[in-house]
N, C-alpha and C positions, 0 to 999 in steps of 0.2 A: 127051224120052223119051215113047215111045208107051204107050198104056194096056196093051197086051198085055205089054210089057216090065215095066211097073210091077207088074201082077198077078203076073207070074212072080217078081219080086223079093220081093214081099210074101208070096207062098206059100212061098218058100224060107226067109224069115225067121220067119214066124209060123204056118206050117202051116195048119190049119183054123180059126184064131181069128178069121176074118172071113168075111162073106158076099160072095163074088166078084161076084155080080150087083149088089148094092147099091153096092159100091166102084166098079165099072165105071160105073154110072149117075152116081154122084157126080163122078167124074173127067171125065166128058164135058163138064161145065160149067166146067172149069178148064184154063187154058193151062199144061200141064205141061212145055212145051219148055225152059223156063229154070229149072226147079226141081230141086233135088237130091232124092234119095230120102228124106233126112231131112225135108225140107220137105213132101214129099208125104205121108209118114207122119203128120206133125203135122196136116195138113189132114184126112186120113182119120180120124184118132183124134179130132180136134176135132169132127168131125161125128158122133161116137159109133159109127162103123162098125167099129172094132177095140176089142175088150174087154180083159179081163184077160189080157195077153200072157204074163206069167211064171207064171201059175197059182197065185199066192198068195192069191187071193180078194179082192184090193184093186185097184181101178182107180187107177193113179197116172199121173204125167206120162209121156210117151213115153220120155224118157230113163231114168226109174226102171224102167219096165216092161222096156226093153231090157236094162238092167243086171241086173235080176233074172233075165231069161231067160238071159243070158250067164253069170251067176254060177251058175245051176242046172246049166249044162252042165259047168262046172268044179268043181262040188261046193261052192260058197261060199255 
């Protein structure tokens, strides 16, 4: 997966919750060709480049942040 595609997917999932330039720079040093988007998100989040995704004020694991974001969409 190329960096532009990854940035596009991150933008659609997380909106403006990350610094595109910082994520792009971080990904340049990683071979993303065999990684899933979930693995890439974990790497970016592990580097501290994606913050509180679900807006609850607490930085949680990637899975919990995504669950919170999805739950917020459905009112849960």
